[in-house]
GUGUGU-874432 format. One record per atom (N, C-alpha, C): x, y, z; residue in three letters. Coordinates in pm, whole numbers, padded with zeros to 5 digits, always signed. Layout:
! residues N
XYZala ...
//
This chain:
! residues 321
+00069-00137-00015met -00021-00011-00007met +00085+00127+00009met +00209+00124+00069ala +00289+00243+00073ala +00338+00266-00078ala +00378+00160-00137ala +00432+00174-00280ala +00316+00219-00371ala +00205+00182-00329tyr +00086+00217-00418tyr +00054+00376-00415tyr +00053+00416-00281tyr +00048+00556-00272tyr +00163+00629-00337tyr +00283+00585-00299arg +00384+00653-00358arg +00373+00683-00507arg +00363+00589-00571arg +00345+00598-00722arg +00238+00691-00775arg +00143+00714-00714arg +00024+00834-00734arg +00119+00971-00691arg +00172+00970-00582ala +00243+01104-00570ala +00354+01116-00666ala +00418+01028-00707glu +00511+01040-00812glu +00464+01067-00942glu +00338+01016-00973gly +00258+01060-01088gly +00210+01196-01106gly +00215+01255-00994gly +00169+01404-01009gly +00047+01456-00908gly -00007+01358-00838ala -00112+01386-00764ala -00065+01482-00667ala -00157+01600-00641gly -00113+01694-00558gly -00153+01681-00421gly -00278+01622-00394leu -00327+01565-00259leu -00380+01435-00272leu -00342+01325-00204ile -00384+01207-00211ile -00490+01196-00082ile -00616+01165-00109val -00705+01124-00001val -00714+00960-00008val -00692+00877+00100thr -00703+00756+00121thr -00823+00697+00103thr -00849+00557+00058glu -00962+00497+00090glu -01024+00516+00234glu -01128+00484+00225gly -01205+00495+00358gly -01125+00392+00476gly -01126+00467+00600thr -01060+00392+00696thr -01137+00402+00812thr -01131+00249+00897tyr -01235+00283+00999tyr -01185+00356+01122tyr -01253+00418+01197ile -01223+00498+01311ile -01241+00403+01430ile -01179+00425+01553pro -01172+00338+01669pro -01298+00311+01732pro -01411+00248+01661his -01547+00248+01740his -01579+00122+01681his -01631+00007+01768pro -01676-00123+01736pro -01773-00139+01621pro -01868-00018+01598ser -01966-00017+01518ser -01934+00051+01379ser -01809+00077+01369ser -01770+00180+01271ser -01749+00074+01135ser -01765-00055+01154arg -01713-00149+01023arg -01800-00240+00991arg -01786-00308+00855phe -01855-00437+00855phe -01767-00488+00721phe -01693-00400+00635tyr -01633-00466+00524tyr -01498-00518+00593tyr -01457-00648+00569pro -01343-00718+00636pro -01210-00666+00579pro -01189-00621+00453ser -01093-00587+00377ser -01075-00437+00392ser -01154-00330+00462val -01105-00209+00455val -00995-00188+00590val -00906-00090+00568pro -00806-00087+00691pro -00871-00023+00776pro -00795-00028+00912leu -00822+00012+01051leu -00751+00151+01052leu -00802+00259+01134phe -00706+00360+01157phe -00699+00370+01292phe -00656+00284+01357tyr -00645+00269+01494tyr -00547+00144+01537tyr -00470+00130+01633gly -00406+00010+01687gly -00323-00021+01626gly -00230-00134+01676gln -00119-00200+01586gln -00151-00307+01526gln -00081-00368+01417pro +00013-00298+01352pro -00041-00183+01245pro -00173-00152+01259ser -00220-00051+01153ser -00171+00078+01129ser -00139+00152+01252leu -00073+00278+01255leu +00044+00272+01211leu +00122+00164+01244thr +00269+00167+01195thr +00264+00191+01064thr +00162+00085+00997gly +00178+00069+00845gly +00141+00199+00784gly +00036+00292+00840trp -00005+00415+00794trp +00113+00522+00824trp +00214+00488+00901arg +00321+00581+00915arg +00415+00565+00787arg +00423+00448+00743arg +00503+00406+00631arg +00453+00463+00513arg +00310+00463+00512val +00249+00507+00374val +00264+00666+00380val +00263+00733+00503val +00271+00879+00491val +00428+00899+00471val +00509+00860+00496asp +00670+00862+00461asp +00693+00833+00323asp +00639+00742+00267glu +00668+00721+00139glu +00578+00831+00028glu +00478+00870+00076val +00419+00983+00009val +00511+01106+00022val +00528+01149+00109his +00598+01276+00142his +00750+01267+00071his +00806+01130+00087gln +00929+01123+00021gln +00915+01147-00120gln +00803+01134-00190ala +00796+01153-00335ala +00730+01289-00359ala +00728+01367-00255gly +00676+01518-00269gly +00537+01533-00270gly +00469+01436-00215gly +00311+01436-00214gly +00249+01474-00090gly +00123+01505-00087arg +00040+01531+00026arg -00063+01423+00062arg -00104+01393+00183ile -00203+01274+00206ile -00279+01315+00323ile -00423+01290+00311phe -00510+01282+00428phe -00569+01144+00424phe -00578+01099+00551pro -00664+00977+00545pro -00845+01022+00548pro -00901+00923+00502gln -01068+00951+00496gln -01104+00855+00632gln -01149+00939+00713leu -01203+00862+00820leu -01366+00824+00821leu -01371+00712+00848trp -01506+00669+00807trp -01587+00578+00927trp -01730+00600+00926his -01814+00511+01021his -01937+00487+00909his -01955+00355+00903val -02044+00314+00780val -02183+00322+00858val -02218+00324+00973gly -02359+00321+01032gly -02441+00217+00995gly -02564+00223+00966ile -02638+00108+00945ile -02643+00093+00773ile -02541-00016+00734thr -02540-00025+00592thr -02532-00198+00576thr -02615-00237+00471pro -02631-00388+00447pro -02486-00454+00437pro -02472-00574+00515val -02346-00644+00525val -02342-00721+00388val -02432-00802+00354ser -02441-00876+00235ser -02577-00916+00187ser -02600-00935+00083gly -02733-00996+00038gly -02862-00901+00088gly -02831-00761+00123gly -02930-00681+00188gly -02951-00698+00308gly -02894-00792+00399lys -02879-00789+00541lys -02820-00691+00602lys -02855-00680+00753tyr -02786-00567+00828tyr -02726-00643+00950tyr -02630-00596+00993ser -02570-00634+01127ser -02657-00603+01253ser -02717-00684+01328pro -02794-00630+01443pro -02731-00538+01515pro -02602-00528+01517his -02517-00428+01606his -02493-00301+01538his -02541-00295+01421ala -02512-00183+01352ala -02576-00063+01428ala -02524+00073+01431leu -02575+00183+01490leu -02601+00293+01391leu -02718+00371+01420gly -02770+00486+01343gly -02822+00562+01419gly -02874+00679+01340pro -02941+00784+01434pro -03108+00729+01479pro -03151+00660+01404ser -03301+00624+01439ser -03310+00439+01415ser -03193+00386+01385gly -03184+00248+01391gly -03256+00222+01237gly -03256+00287+01131ile -03321+00281+00999ile -03205+00261+00904ile -03223+00157+00799gly -03139+00140+00702gly -03188+00219+00579gly -03241+00138+00492asn -03330+00203+00384asn -03460+00277+00455asn -03497+00390+00397pro -03620+00468+00458pro -03718+00381+00485pro -03770+00368+00610gly -03881+00300+00655gly -03854+00164+00691gly -03737+00133+00708glu -03683-00037+00728glu -03609-00022+00846glu -03666-00083+00954gln -03572-00083+01079gln -03477-00196+01071gln -03353-00153+01090ala -03240-00247+01052ala -03141-00247+01149ala -03133-00186+01238gly -03034-00172+01351gly -03066-00098+01474gly -02990-00045+01548gln -03028-00003+01660gln -03014+00158+01686gln -03113+00223+01735ala -03115+00375+01723ala -03003+00411+01843ala -02914+00525+01817met -02799+00555+01886met -02860+00623+02026met -02805+00581+02124thr -02824+00676+02239thr -02737+00802+02257thr -02759+00893+02337ile -02673+01005+02342ile -02542+00984+02381ile -02514+00881+02472arg -02370+00823+02511arg -02323+00757+02392arg -02385+00691+02303gln -02312+00626+02168gln -02284+00720+02088gln -02377+00829+02061ile -02333+00940+01971ile -02199+01004+02020ile -02194+01036+02143glu -02050+01107+02216glu -01935+01010+02201glu -01971+00884+02213glu -01850+00789+02186glu -01786+00818+02044glu -01903+00783+01961val -01860+00804+01825val -01759+00938+01774val -01831+01050+01815val -01777+01164+01821val -01614+01162+01881val -01597+01118+01978leu -01477+01081+02030leu -01376+01004+01948leu -01433+00888+01899ala -01351+00795+01808ala -01305+00869+01685ala -01395+00965+01623phe -01353+01038+01532phe -01225+01141+01564phe -01242+01192+01681gly -01167+01283+01728gly -01022+01223+01767gly -01027+01081+01827gln -00913+00991+01833gln -00825+00969+01706gln -00913+00941+01602ala -00861+00908+01475ala -00774+01048+01407ala -00848+01156+01424ala -00781+01263+01374ala -00652+01296+01462ala -00640+01291+01594arg -00524+01292+01670arg -00417+01195+01621arg -00461+01057+01583ser -00358+00968+01519ser -00293+01028+01396ser -00392+01078+01326ala -00351+01144+01177ala -00240+01242+01212ala -00269+01337+01307arg -00172+01434+01316arg -00032+01371+01356arg -00046+01282+01455glu +00070+01220+01526glu +00169+01129+01419glu +00065+01076+01305leu +00140+01017+01201leu +00190+01118+01092leu +00175+01234+01115ala +00207+01326+01006ala +00134+01358+00883ala +00024+01277+00897phe -00080+01341+00764phe -00074+01483+00752phe -00129+01522+00652asp -00134+01682+00623asp -00267+01736+00638asp -00355+01634+00669gly -00490+01685+00729gly -00566+01555+00723gly -00695+01562+00756val -00811+01444+00752val -00907+01499+00676val -00996+01375+00605glu -01099+01385+00544glu -01214+01312+00619glu -01322+01375+00656leu -01454+01311+00724leu -01548+01255+00618leu -01575+01151+00626his -01684+01085+00539his -01806+01105+00573his -01876+01214+00528gly -02011+01239+00554gly -02118+01232+00450gly -02077+01150+00347ala -02166+01138+00213ala -02217+00975+00214ala -02312+00981+00089his -02347+00840+00055his -02434+00759+00127his -02490+00791+00248gly -02564+00741+00316gly -02508+00649+00447gly -02368+00687+00445tyr -02306+00637+00582tyr -02338+00711+00704tyr -02279+00687+00801leu -02346+00735+00958leu -02361+00884+00948leu -02257+00951+00939ile -02288+01121+00942ile -02384+01154+00855ile -02399+01094+00725asp -02505+01114+00633asp -02645+01083+00688asp -02632+00974+00758gln -02768+00927+00819gln -02830+01016+00924gln -02736+01091+00989phe -02795+01204+01054phe -02836+01321+00996phe -02785+01347+00884phe -02822+01484+00794phe -02942+01446+00710phe -02986+01321+00690trp -03101+01297+00588trp -03219+01248+00676trp -03341+01330+00645asp -03453+01318+00730asp -03547+01203+00717asp -03488+01110+00611arg -03555+00995+00597arg -03494+00889+00675arg -03364+00893+00725thr -03319+00802+00809thr -03286+00853+00960thr -03315+00983+00985asn -03309+01040+01089asn -03442+01125+01132asn -03504+01003+01230leu -03624+01058+01298leu -03627+01082+01435leu -03519+01119+01494arg -03490+01167+01629arg -03584+01293+01664arg -03623+01291+01777thr -03690+01410+01829thr -03608+01490+01955thr -03487+01419+01968asp -03414+01506+02079asp -03316+01612+01987asp -03221+01673+02049gly -03137+01770+01977gly -03060+01709+01885gly -03067+01591+01833tyr -02989+01533+01724tyr -03099+01505+01622tyr -03211+01564+01628gly -03314+01540+01522gly -03356+01671+01452gly -03463+01641+01354gly -03487+01774+01270gly -03382+01797+01143gly -03434+01915+01103pro -03335+01932+00980pro -03205+01975+00995pro -03122+01899+00935his -02973+01910+00966his -02910+01926+01108his -02967+01808+01180pro -02919+01855+01310pro -02788+01816+01362pro -02696+01774+01309leu -02551+01764+01326leu -02493+01910+01298leu -02560+01974+01197cys -02515+02125+01190cys -02550+02235+01267cys -02648+02191+01350arg -02700+02276+01443arg -02610+02261+01591arg -02537+02150+01592arg -02482+02106+01708arg -02351+02124+01719arg -02286+02160+01606val -02129+02150+01596val -02088+02261+01674val -01929+02232+01705asp -01870+02349+01793asp -01821+02454+01706asp -01873+02574+01718arg -01832+02686+01619arg -01707+02760+01668arg -01622+02690+01745arg -01493+02761+01769arg -01410+02711+01671arg -01416+02595+01575gly -01328+02561+01481gly -01203+02508+01524gly -01199+02465+01628thr -01059+02399+01671thr -01069+02344+01799thr -00989+02247+01848phe -00989+02194+01952phe -00893+02261+02065phe -00972+02331+02188pro -00893+02413+02281pro -00761+02361+02313pro -00658+02428+02295gly -00525+02403+02336gly -00468+02300+02251gly -00517+02249+02129arg -00438+02166+02050arg -00414+02208+01927arg -00320+02152+01838pro -00284+02204+01734pro -00393+02162+01613pro -00415+02272+01516arg -00513+02269+01428arg -00462+02191+01314arg -00538+02106+01245ile -00498+02052+01130ile -00608+02073+00995ile -00567+02083+00886pro -00673+02093+00797pro -00782+01979+00799pro -00898+02022+00771ile -01021+01940+00763ile -01091+01959+00641ile -01096+01831+00566cys -01199+01820+00447cys -01311+01739+00479cys -01415+01800+00436phe -01543+01730+00459phe -01618+01668+00334phe -01638+01558+00323arg -01711+01492+00203arg -01860+01486+00236arg -01937+01538+00151tyr -02063+01511+00151tyr -02139+01500+00011tyr -02257+01431-00001ser -02339+01428-00108ser -02475+01444-00091ser -02537+01478-00221gln -02703+01448-00207gln -02732+01334-00212gln -02695+01257-00311trp -02721+01126-00353trp -02708+01008-00245trp -02766+00914-00219lys -02718+00796-00135lys -02715+00673-00200lys -02641+00570-00161gln -02652+00450-00242gln -02767+00384-00242gln -02852+00402-00150met -02975+00339-00166met -03097+00445-00221met -03045+00554-00279asp -03147+00640-00328asp -03067+00749-00408asp -03067+00720-00551tyr -02980+00851-00637tyr -03057+00975-00634tyr -03181+00968-00618ala -03265+01099-00613ala -03268+01184-00481ala -03208+01124-00400ala -03215+01177-00258ala -03164+01326-00256ala -03207+01418-00166arg -03146+01551-00159arg -03147+01594-00020arg -03045+01641+00019leu -03036+01700+00144leu -03096+01858+00138leu -03065+01912+00025ala -03099+02058-00023ala -03186+02043-00145ala -03320+02110-00176arg -03349+02128-00299arg -03319+02273-00355arg -03281+02358-00278thr -03265+02495-00341thr -03126+02524-00303thr -03094+02632-00357pro -02947+02702-00285pro -02973+02754-00143pro -03100+02792-00111gln -03129+02852+00016gln -03102+02743+00107gln -03165+02628+00083glu -03144+02515+00175glu -03008+02463+00186glu -02926+02452+00084leu -02798+02430+00090leu -02714+02515+00181leu -02745+02630+00145glu -02655+02737+00237glu -02693+02706+00394glu -02822+02692+00407arg -02851+02659+00566arg -02779+02520+00621arg -02770+02438+00524phe -02672+02319+00565phe -02539+02321+00588phe -02476+02414+00491leu -02327+02434+00471leu -02284+02539+00581leu -02358+02639+00618glu -02296+02748+00698glu -02254+02695+00818glu -02320+02615+00902pro -02271+02588+01018pro -02140+02492+01010pro -02125+02417+00915leu -02013+02323+00899leu -01880+02430+00856leu -01898+02505+00789ala -01798+02604+00756ala -01759+02691+00874ala -01853+02723+00970ala -01820+02802+01072ala -01748+02718+01186ala -01780+02576+01169ala -01732+02496+01268ala -01587+02459+01238ala -01524+02496+01121gly -01410+02466+01107gly -01364+02378+00980gly -01450+02356+00876val -01431+02292+00767val -01338+02392+00679val -01218+02318+00616asp -01159+02398+00529asp -01166+02396+00387asp -01235+02259+00368leu -01231+02209+00228leu -01358+02119+00214leu -01421+02167+00122phe -01566+02080+00085phe -01532+01975+00003phe -01555+01852+00004his -01528+01748-00116his -01682+01693-00159his -01714+01753-00259cys -01851+01774-00307cys -01878+01634-00399cys -01954+01518-00354ser -01953+01397-00445ser -02095+01405-00539ser -02073+01414-00655gln -02171+01410-00759gln -02142+01245-00839gln -02240+01182-00885arg -02203+01091-00972arg -02144+01133-01113arg -02194+01247-01165arg -02123+01306-01269arg -02113+01451-01269arg -01996+01490-01275phe -01941+01621-01231phe -01994+01737-01306phe -02033+01695-01421trp -02084+01806-01513trp -02250+01833-01499trp -02310+01770-01422glu -02462+01775-01402glu -02473+01913-01328glu -02587+01989-01369pro -02606+02098-01266pro -02688+02077-01138pro -02659+02138-01038glu -02722+02094-00922glu -02874+02145-00910glu -02885+02292-00943phe -03006+02357-00921phe -03028+02428-01068phe -03130+02389-01140glu -03177+02444-01260glu -03222+02613-01217glu -03213+02699-01330pro -03152+02683-01450pro -02987+02710-01443pro -02924+02734-01309ser -02781+02769-01311ser -02692+02631-01363ser -02591+02655-01422pro -02509+02547-01483pro -02392+02505-01352pro -02407+02583-01243leu -02321+02525-01132leu -02334+02379-01070leu -02231+02311-01084asn -02239+02178-00993asn -02255+02194-00859asn -02251+02079-00762leu -02256+02090-00605leu -02133+02152-00571leu -02012+02134-00641ala -01897+02204-00585ala -01885+02346-00620ala -01943+02386-00717gly -01959+02543-00775gly -02076+02604-00663gly -02157+02540-00641trp -02267+02605-00550trp -02207+02619-00407trp -02135+02505-00361thr -02072+02476-00226thr -01964+02621-00197thr -01880+02640-00317lys -01786+02749-00319lys -01853+02872-00299lys -01962+02880-00375lys -02012+03009-00384lys -02076+03062-00260lys -02155+02954-00201leu -02224+02977-00062leu -02134+02986+00051leu -02019+02921+00050thr -01944+02927+00162thr -01799+03012+00154thr -01752+03024+00013gly -01616+03102+00011gly -01501+02981+00044gly -01536+02866+00079lys -01437+02793+00098lys -01398+02696-00021lys -01263+02676-00040pro -01219+02589-00143pro -01300+02443-00152pro -01322+02389-00283thr -01414+02267-00300thr -01316+02181-00389thr -01351+02063-00373ile -01315+01951-00469ile -01430+01893-00543ile -01409+01879-00677arg -01514+01832-00769arg -01467+01680-00799arg -01561+01613-00801val -01550+01475-00820val -01673+01403-00890val -01651+01295-00965gly -01751+01216-01034gly -01746+01174-01182gly -01718+01057-01215ser -01682+01027-01353ser -01596+01106-01427ser -01506+01140-01380val -01361+01230-01452val -01287+01128-01542val -01303+01185-01676thr -01239+01116-01783thr -01290+00963-01797thr -01423+00935-01754leu -01471+00816-01772leu -01634+00841-01806leu -01678+00741-01891asn -01802+00769-01959asn -01932+00668-01865asn -01896+00621-01770gln -01978+00544-01689gln -01972+00590-01544gln -02071+00619-01469glu -02057+00646-01329glu -02023+00514-01242glu -01944+00533-01119phe -01872+00426-01057phe -01950+00325-01007phe -02078+00315-00951leu -02145+00203-00898leu -02176+00120-01028leu -02194+00166-01142his -02211+00068-01250his -02084+00005-01278his -01975+00058-01292thr -01836-00002-01331thr -01801-00112-01220thr -01830-00079-01095phe -01799-00210-01006phe -01887-00309-00978phe -02020-00299-01058lys -02112-00401-01064lys -02105-00488-01193lys -02041-00445-01317ser -02044-00483-01440ser -01899-00505-01476ser -01862-00581-01583ser -01729-00615-01616ser -01716-00524-01751ser -01816-00436-01796asp -01782-00350-01910asp -01660-00250-01864asp -01605-00202-01993leu -01495-00111-01953leu -01566+00028-01957leu -01514+00101-01873ala -01560+00256-01879ala -01475+00328-01958ala -01513+00351-02079ala -01401+00448-02167ala -01361+00548-02131ala -01256+00593-02164thr -01208+00721-02136thr -01278+00837-02212thr -01262+00956-02161thr -01322+01083-02208thr -01231+01174-02198thr -01266+01288-02265gly -01170+01428-02254gly -01210+01505-02130gly -01134+01619-02131ile -01133+01695-02017ile -01157+01821-02044ile -01214+01851-02185asp -01229+02006-02215asp -01336+02078-02122asp -01423+02004-02090glu -01535+02074-01988glu -01484+02093-01872glu -01422+02007-01819leu -01358+02000-01684leu -01272+02127-01669leu -01148+02134-01756val -01073+02243-01762val -01132+02388-01768val -01247+02399-01857glu -01321+02516-01875glu -01382+02565-01738glu -01451+02457-01652arg -01502+02489-01537arg -01402+02538-01426arg -01276+02472-01439leu -01158+02518-01366leu -01119+02661-01387leu -01113+02710-01516arg -01070+02836-01546arg -01188+02912-01533arg -01309+02901-01508gln -01408+02996-01452gln -01419+02987-01305gln -01335+02908-01228asp -01330+02929-01087asp -01446+02860-01024asp -01491+02755-01092glu -01619+02709-01022glu -01570+02606-00909glu -01473+02539-00911phe -01428+02476-00800phe -01274+02479-00814phe -01187+02430-00724asp -01059+02451-00689asp -00964+02312-00719asp -01029+02186-00676leu -00957+02066-00718leu -01021+01970-00783leu -00949+01890-00839val -01061+01777-00904val -01006+01633-00842val -01096+01557-00796ala -01055+01438-00751ala -01081+01326-00850ala -00993+01239-00862val -00984+01129-00958val -00987+00997-00879val -01093+00915-00894gly -01075+00778-00830gly -01039+00669-00932gly -01141+00597-00986arg -01111+00492-01067arg -01007+00510-01174arg -01005+00620-01250ser -00893+00627-01341ser -00765+00636-01276ser -00760+00696-01156leu -00632+00689-01101leu -00564+00564-01064leu -00670+00467-01030ile -00650+00329-00998ile -00566+00258-01117ile -00605+00280-01248val -00535+00220-01367val -00443+00300-01418val -00427+00421-01378asn -00329+00527-01417asn -00266+00607-01336asn -00163+00541-01259pro -00095+00600-01145pro -00037+00747-01178pro -00002+00764-01312ala +00053+00905-01357ala -00048+00970-01434ala -00188+00973-01385trp -00307+01044-01442trp -00262+01185-01462trp -00250+01256-01343pro -00200+01399-01355pro -00112+01434-01471pro +00020+01375-01464arg +00110+01389-01571arg +00073+01347-01708arg -00019+01262-01734ile -00050+01218-01847ile -00140+01324-01900ile -00227+01384-01828val -00318+01490-01863val -00258+01599-01884val -00173+01638-01783ala -00082+01784-01819ala +00003+01772-01936ala +00015+01661-02025arg +00112+01639-02134arg -00014+01658-02248arg -00148+01662-02232cys -00229+01667-02319cys -00250+01521-02384cys -00235+01439-02325ala -00227+01297-02380ala -00358+01212-02327ala -00455+01285-02316val -00595+01203-02260val -00586+01081-02316val -00587+01072-02454ala -00602+00949-02538ala -00542+00835-02485ala -00409+00852-02406asn -00336+00752-02375asn -00381+00686-02240asn -00485+00739-02181leu -00532+00675-02051leu -00574+00546-02086leu -00579+00457-01981leu -00648+00319-01983leu -00786+00336-01911leu -00866+00276-01980pro -01013+00264-01914pro -01024+00183-01804pro -01090+00210-01714phe -01109+00129-01579phe -01204+00035-01602phe -01177-00076-01554gln -01284-00213-01526gln -01262-00244-01398gln -01354-00334-01373arg -01362-00396-01229arg -01240-00466-01182arg -01198-00569-01272thr -01070-00651-01264thr -00959-00567-01224thr -00975-00441-01260ala -00830-00371-01201ala -00799-00358-01027ala -00920-00401-00980leu -00926-00411-00845leu -00844-00538-00767leu -00833-00613-00840ala -00759-00743-00807ala -00624-00736-00772ala -00543-00634-00806glu -00415-00615-00779glu -00381-00460-00769glu -00277-00438-00700leu -00236-00288-00655leu -00132-00277-00781leu -00152-00181-00854glu -00077-00136-00954glu +00015-00001-00918glu 
//
């Protein structure tokens, strides 16, 4: 893994965000192949990853993750899974509704993971608050039916610490990943208007988010008609914070399809992407699947050699290139 990430840094990636890593809480995980971000030998391994990336001149954030109530396999849920209201798919009781104490324990676990990241010399952290996982389950009114202080519209955003730092502790950059869509509902929306989106984002920005990672399935799709701005564009406009754009970059198929199919996701050009960057719609471009099969994706694109990019297919996940 250290060599894998080093190759991406050597290939020109300005900032590497790792795959999702589990925070130190027993309910945070269910995929056995996903790495831990606590304990030994995991943290020693992550130190080596950081060292290799830094030696190659790169920067790296871990993505800190709690899956919440998510199907384990065949649509089944773990009886020990935790969520704001014990709901998996909307209307489906699938796990345990969290107590206030359990919520506080998870908050502390995220903080412990962030402290570990700082101690390991990571350059910042990304909090995974998208795609229907735990943090997002609190945001979405269809999975959060609580009537206490953690319920109602965007409850976590109303309860965040607005000081933007931990008292007496060093500050590290915080990236926050969020999405409108969920894995169980592509049409889901946290905000249906720019005004609703601003109400959602403002408390997060005030609490200390430095960078918003705005997940769309297709980066070119407008978020609110008739404006052509995508989700990252609106987020930057409303908060003034830097944003990351992601979603089917240089590929013609969105990611869930390619992970379920043996089809090749053919490569596409970057003209529209570059034009949006020139217009200052967003600040950074995240590349996932295409970077898996093209470790030097940034350098290839910088040479205007997009036609030389390899297409992604699911079999690429069988080994680390």
